[in-house]
C-alpha positions in Angstrom: 26.7 2.2 47.4 24.7 5.2 46.1 25.1 4.0 42.5 24.0 0.4 43.4 21.0 1.7 45.3 20.0 3.9 42.4 19.8 1.0 39.8 16.4 -0.3 40.9 15.0 3.2 40.8 16.2 3.6 37.2 14.8 0.3 36.2 11.4 1.1 37.8 11.3 4.5 35.9 12.1 2.7 32.7 9.4 0.0 33.2 6.9 2.7 34.1 7.7 4.6 30.9 7.4 1.5 28.8 4.1 0.6 30.5 2.8 4.2 29.8 3.8 3.9 26.2 2.1 0.5 25.8 -1.0 1.8 27.5 -1.2 4.8 25.2 -0.5 2.7 22.2 -3.4 0.2 23.1 -5.7 3.1 23.7 -5.0 4.7 20.3 -8.1 4.1 18.2 -9.0 5.0 14.6 -11.2 7.8 15.8 -8.1 9.7 17.1 -6.7 10.1 13.6 -9.6 12.2 12.4 -11.1 13.7 15.6 -10.2 17.3 14.6 -11.6 16.9 11.0 -14.8 18.3 9.8 -17.9 16.3 9.0 -18.5 15.3 5.3 -21.7 16.4 3.6 -24.0 14.2 1.5 -23.2 16.0 -1.7 -19.5 15.3 -1.6 -19.8 11.7 -0.3 -22.6 10.7 -2.7 -20.4 9.1 -5.3 -18.5 6.8 -2.9 -21.0 3.8 -2.5 -21.8 4.0 -6.2 -18.1 3.8 -7.2 -17.6 0.9 -4.8 -20.3 -1.0 -6.8 -18.5 -0.2 -10.1 -15.3 -1.6 -8.7 -17.2 -4.7 -7.5 -18.6 -5.1 -11.0 -15.0 -5.6 -12.4 -15.0 -8.9 -10.5 -18.1 -10.1 -12.4 -17.8 -12.3 -15.5 -21.4 -11.5 -16.7 -22.8 -8.1 -15.6 -26.3 -9.1 -16.9 -26.3 -12.0 -14.4 -24.1 -10.9 -11.6 -23.1 -13.3 -8.8 -23.2 -10.5 -6.3 -26.4 -8.5 -6.1 -25.9 -4.9 -5.0 -28.1 -3.8 -2.1 -31.2 -1.6 -2.7 -31.9 -3.1 -6.1 -29.1 -1.0 -7.7 -27.8 -2.6 -10.9 -25.2 -1.6 -13.4 -26.5 -1.2 -16.9 -24.5 -3.6 -19.0 -25.3 -1.6 -22.2 -23.4 1.3 -20.8 -20.2 -0.7 -20.4 -17.7 0.5 -23.1 -15.0 -2.0 -22.5 -13.8 -4.6 -19.9 -10.2 -5.6 -19.6 -8.9 -8.8 -18.1 -5.4 -10.0 -17.1 -5.1 -11.5 -20.6 -5.8 -8.0 -22.1 -3.4 -6.2 -19.9 -0.7 -8.9 -20.1 -0.5 -8.8 -16.3 1.0 -5.2 -16.4 -2.1 -3.8 -14.7 -5.1 -5.1 -12.7 -8.4 -5.7 -14.6 -10.6 -2.7 -15.1 -13.6 -1.6 -17.0 -14.9 1.7 -18.6 -18.4 2.7 -17.9 -20.5 5.7 -19.0 -23.0 6.5 -16.2 -25.6 8.6 -18.0 -27.7 8.9 -14.8 -24.9 10.8 -13.1 -23.1 12.3 -16.2 -20.0 10.5 -15.4 -17.3 8.6 -17.4 -15.9 6.0 -15.0 -12.7 3.9 -15.3 -12.9 1.4 -12.3 -9.9 -0.8 -11.3 -10.1 -3.9 -9.1 -8.0 -4.6 -6.1 -5.2 -7.2 -5.5 -5.8 -10.7 -6.7 -3.9 -12.9 -4.2 -3.8 -15.7 -6.8 -2.2 -13.6 -9.5 1.6 -13.4 -9.6 1.5 -10.4 -11.9 -0.3 -8.3 -9.2 2.6 -9.0 -6.8 5.1 -8.1 -9.5 3.4 -4.6 -9.7 3.6 -4.2 -5.9 7.2 -5.4 -5.6 8.5 -3.2 -8.3 9.4 -0.4 -6.0 11.9 0.9 -3.5 11.7 4.3 -1.7 13.1 7.1 -3.8 13.3 5.0 -7.0 10.7 6.9 -9.0 10.6 10.7 -9.2 7.6 12.4 -10.7 6.4 16.0 -10.9 8.7 17.2 -8.1 8.0 14.3 -5.7 8.2 10.5 -5.4 5.7 7.8 -6.3 5.5 4.1 -6.3 7.3 2.8 -9.4 5.2 -0.3 -10.2 1.9 1.5 -9.7 3.1 4.4 -12.0 4.1 1.9 -14.7 0.7 0.2 -14.4 -1.0 3.6 -14.7 1.0 4.4 -17.8 0.0 1.1 -19.4 -3.7 1.7 -18.8 -3.6 5.2 -20.1 -1.6 4.4 -23.2 -4.1 1.6 -24.0 -7.3 3.7 -23.4 -6.3 7.3 -24.2 -8.1 7.3 -27.6 -11.4 6.0 -26.3 -11.3 8.3 -23.3 -10.7 11.3 -25.6 -13.6 10.2 -27.9 -15.9 9.9 -24.9 -14.9 13.3 -23.4 -15.6 14.9 -26.8 -18.9 13.1 -27.2 -20.1 14.0 -23.7 -18.6 17.5 -23.0 -20.6 18.0 -19.8 -19.6 14.6 -18.2 -16.9 14.3 -15.6 -14.0 11.8 -15.9 -13.7 9.6 -12.8 -10.9 7.1 -11.9 -11.7 4.7 -9.1 -9.9 1.8 -7.6 -9.6 -0.4 -4.5 -6.4 -1.4 -2.7 -3.9 -2.1 -5.5 -6.2 -0.5 -8.0 -6.5 2.7 -5.8 -2.8 3.4 -6.3 -3.1 2.8 -10.1 -6.1 5.1 -10.2 -4.4 7.9 -8.2 -1.3 7.9 -10.3 -3.4 7.6 -13.5 -5.1 10.8 -12.4 -1.8 12.6 -11.9 -0.6 11.6 -15.4 -3.9 12.7 -16.9 -3.9 16.1 -15.1 -0.3 16.7 -16.3 -1.1 15.7 -19.9 -4.6 17.1 -20.4 -3.8 17.8 -24.1 -3.8 14.1 -24.9 -7.4 13.9 -23.9 -8.6 16.9 -25.9 -7.4 19.6 -23.3 -9.9 18.3 -20.7 -10.3 20.8 -17.9 -8.7 19.8 -14.6 -12.0 20.4 -12.8 -13.6 17.6 -14.9 -11.1 15.0 -13.7 -11.4 13.3 -10.3 -10.3 10.2 -8.5 -11.7 8.1 -5.7 -9.1 5.8 -4.1 -10.9 3.2 -1.9 -8.7 1.7 0.9 -5.8 3.5 -0.7 -2.2 2.3 -0.8 0.5 4.8 0.2 1.7 5.7 -3.2 3.1 9.3 -3.3 5.2 11.6 -1.3 3.5 14.2 1.0 4.0 17.2 -1.4 2.1 15.4 -4.2 -0.5 14.0 -1.8 -1.4 17.6 -0.8 -1.0 19.2 -4.2 -3.5 16.8 -5.9 -6.0 17.0 -3.1 -8.3 19.0 -5.4 -8.8 16.0 -7.7 -7.9 12.9 -5.7 -10.0 11.6 -2.8 -9.1 8.7 -0.5 -11.7 6.7 1.5 -10.7 4.8 4.6 -12.9 2.6 6.7 -12.2 2.8 10.5 -9.0 0.7 11.2 -7.9 -0.2 7.7 -4.2 -1.1 7.9 -3.1 -0.2 4.3 -3.4 3.6 4.4 -1.5 3.6 7.8 1.3 1.3 6.8 4.4 3.2 5.7 6.3 -0.1 5.3 7.1 -0.6 1.6 4.3 -2.7 0.0 6.8 -5.3 -1.1 7.8 -6.0 2.6 4.1 -6.4 3.6 3.2 -8.9 0.9 6.5 -10.8 1.2 5.5 -11.4 4.8 1.8 -11.9 4.1 1.4 -15.0 6.2 2.9 -13.1 9.2 1.1 -9.9 8.5 -0.3 -9.4 12.1 3.2 -9.7 13.6 4.7 -7.4 10.9 2.0 -4.7 11.6 2.6 -4.9 15.3 6.3 -4.5 15.0 5.9 -1.7 12.5 3.4 0.0 14.9 5.9 0.0 17.7 8.7 1.3 15.5 6.6 4.1 14.0 5.5 5.2 17.4 9.1 5.9 18.4 9.8 8.0 15.3 9.1 11.8 15.8 6.4 13.0 13.4 8.7 16.0 12.5 11.2 13.5 11.2 8.5 11.7 9.2 7.3 14.9 7.6 10.8 15.9 6.5 11.5 12.6 4.8 10.9 13.4 1.1 10.8 9.7 0.1 8.1 8.7 2.6 4.9 7.7 0.8 1.4 8.7 1.9 -2.3 8.0 1.1 -3.2 10.5 -1.7 -5.4 13.6 -1.8 -8.3 14.6 0.4 -9.1 12.0 3.0 -12.6 10.7 4.0 -12.6 8.6 7.2 -15.6 6.4 8.0 -15.7 6.0 11.8 -18.2 3.4 13.2 -16.6 1.8 16.3 -15.5 3.3 19.6 -12.9 2.1 22.1 -14.0 -0.6 24.6 -17.5 -0.7 22.9 -18.9 -3.8 21.3 -20.6 -3.7 17.8 -20.8 -1.1 15.2 -22.4 2.3 15.7 -24.0 4.6 13.1 -21.1 5.6 10.9 -19.8 9.1 10.8 -17.7 10.4 7.8 -15.0 13.0 8.6 -12.9 14.7 6.0 -9.9 17.0 5.7 -6.7 17.6 3.7 -4.3 17.0 6.6 -0.5 17.5 6.4 0.6 16.3 9.8 -1.4 13.5 11.5 -2.1 11.8 8.1 -2.9 8.3 9.3 0.7 7.9 10.6 0.1 5.2 13.2 -1.3 1.6 12.8 -4.3 0.8 15.0 -3.9 -2.4 17.0 -7.3 -3.8 16.1 -8.7 -7.2 15.1 -10.5 -5.3 12.3 -7.4 -3.9 10.7 -7.6 -6.3 7.8 -11.4 -6.8 7.6 -11.9 -3.0 7.2 -9.9 -3.2 4.0 -12.5 -5.4 2.2 -14.4 -3.5 -0.6 -17.7 -5.2 0.3 -17.5 -3.9 3.9 -16.5 -0.4 2.7 -19.4 -0.3 0.2 -21.9 -1.4 2.9 -20.8 1.1 5.5 -20.4 3.9 3.0 -24.0 3.4 1.9 -25.1 3.4 5.6 -23.3 6.6 6.2 -24.8 8.2 3.1 -28.3 7.2 4.1 -27.9 8.7 7.5 -26.6 12.0 5.9 -29.6 12.1 3.6 -32.0 11.4 6.4 -30.5 14.1 8.5 -30.4 16.7 5.8 -33.6 15.8 4.0 -31.6 16.6 0.9 -34.1 15.0 -1.4 -36.6 17.7 -0.5 -34.2 20.6 -1.2 -35.1 22.6 -4.3 -32.6 22.4 -7.2 -31.5 26.0 -6.8 -30.7 25.5 -3.2 -28.8 22.3 -4.0 -26.7 24.2 -6.5 -26.0 26.9 -3.9 -24.9 24.2 -1.4 -22.6 22.7 -3.9 -21.0 26.1 -4.7 -20.5 26.7 -1.0 -19.0 23.3 -0.5 -16.6 23.8 -3.4 -15.5 27.1 -1.9 -14.9 25.5 1.5 -12.8 22.8 -0.1 -10.8 25.3 -2.0 -10.0 27.3 1.2 -9.1 24.1 3.1 -6.9 23.0 0.2 -5.0 26.3 0.2 -4.6 26.1 4.0 -3.1 22.6 3.6 -0.5 23.9 1.1 0.4 26.7 3.5 0.6 24.2 6.4 3.1 22.2 4.3 5.2 25.3 3.9 5.1 26.1 7.6 6.2 22.5 8.5 9.0 22.7 6.0 7.8 19.7 4.0 10.5 19.0 1.4 9.8 20.5 -2.1 7.0 22.8 -0.8 7.0 26.6 -0.8 4.9 29.6 -2.0 1.6 27.8 -2.6 -0.2 28.9 -5.7 -3.5 27.8 -7.2 -2.5 24.2 -7.5 0.6 24.3 -5.2 4.2 25.1 -6.2 7.1 22.8 -5.3 10.8 23.3 -5.8 12.9 21.2 -8.1 15.7 20.5 -5.7 16.6 16.8 -5.7 18.8 15.0 -3.2 21.4 12.5 -4.2 22.5 12.7 -7.9 21.3 16.3 -8.1 23.2 17.5 -5.1 26.2 18.6 -7.1 24.4 20.7 -9.6 26.2 24.0 -10.4 24.6 27.3 -9.6 24.5 28.1 -13.3 21.6 25.7 -13.7 19.4 28.1 -11.7 17.8 28.3 -8.3 16.6 25.2 -6.6 13.2 26.8 -6.0 11.5 26.7 -9.3 8.5 25.0 -10.8 9.3 21.4 -11.5 9.8 20.3 -15.1 6.8 18.2 -16.0 7.4 14.8 -17.5 5.2 14.4 -20.5 3.1 11.4 -21.2 5.1 10.5 -24.3 8.4 10.8 -22.3 7.0 8.6 -19.6 5.8 5.8 -21.9 8.9 6.0 -24.1 11.1 5.7 -21.0 9.2 2.7 -19.5 8.0 0.7 -22.5 8.9 -0.5 -26.0 6.5 -1.9 -28.6 6.9 -5.4 -30.0 6.2 -6.5 -33.5 2.5 -6.9 -32.8 2.2 -3.4 -31.4 1.9 -4.4 -27.7 3.6 -2.4 -25.0 6.6 -4.3 -23.5 8.7 -3.3 -20.6 12.2 -2.2 -21.4 14.9 -4.6 -20.1 16.2 -2.0 -17.7 12.8 -2.0 -16.0 12.3 -5.8 -15.8 14.3 -6.2 -12.6 
């Protein structure tokens, strides 16, 4: 009798627990992800709206007569465009992109467009991956995006080297949106590892801005490259929060809301400690900038605030149940809200009235703060026992221990804690591509699955 009487009580407790979980899940907003982060400054956030416009320019057929007029009268100088590649030029192995020399900001920019839902080749890049398939620099990356990055770099390395030598004081910036953000991030990693192919370009001259980034690299790489890669996320954007393999998302594109909801419930039940210790789990790359402009149970948009950090735990791990989860992914919205946020920063700081010497001092202070935060993130990764992370050095040090096929290595091959063997650019291209009779790069048969 006591057992029978106890059943309703157990059911009630279970229902209350489920109701509490559902209530907390519905109350979780995008602002919770970055509530402990610092506020970004105008100096560091200044390139974001401008780079969004460069990415939008890739969509234009004629830059002298654009279909989309940027706000504020800002126009791209068509005479500064070095080259513009279409799907025909890339043979579908990479999204379209263009190379632009911004003399006003002393910047050489390679901008890559986002997913074209009408192009089968873009889906082929996304679907060419499974977790743990591609190892790179002591971690894991998205296989298809890495091959697209290798294709772009192999095609444009000569012109990039020529421009860097011609303009020795200019920075080299890779920027991309959505699909293009993953290509840009992995492109940056390959360039940093093979600086000699671009005339020994200094790592400090290279940077990347991944707009609405795809989760394309393991946590140790995401933290290690936080000094050169920056990710920009608008409020509730689903893609940086979706750990589901990209191929699963786009196979279920027409049922995306249902898929996101199911994934949201599943991820909520997985302990974060387990997530952090999964070496094959992919993350949004580098330093994160989160544009927050809406509040729970409030209507309309508020003045946007930009928060930034190099987080290890709490790195956009949970999908936000929001009707704006997909609209916040649009490059036009991101450009608009990023510009609003920058205008508010400038208005607050009166930065245009600051003398050049004081501006330089502020930039040096900002660089120092970023460096300290970067080192703290590396140390945090060690504390949390993130796989392949230990003894952080200037750019982070990660062990070379690999699961699976490397688990049976003999001890004579050395300790598992050593600097990873870097894969050279030539080795990467040679392993992934062959050249046909006309000199074009063609995927090897073993990679055409």
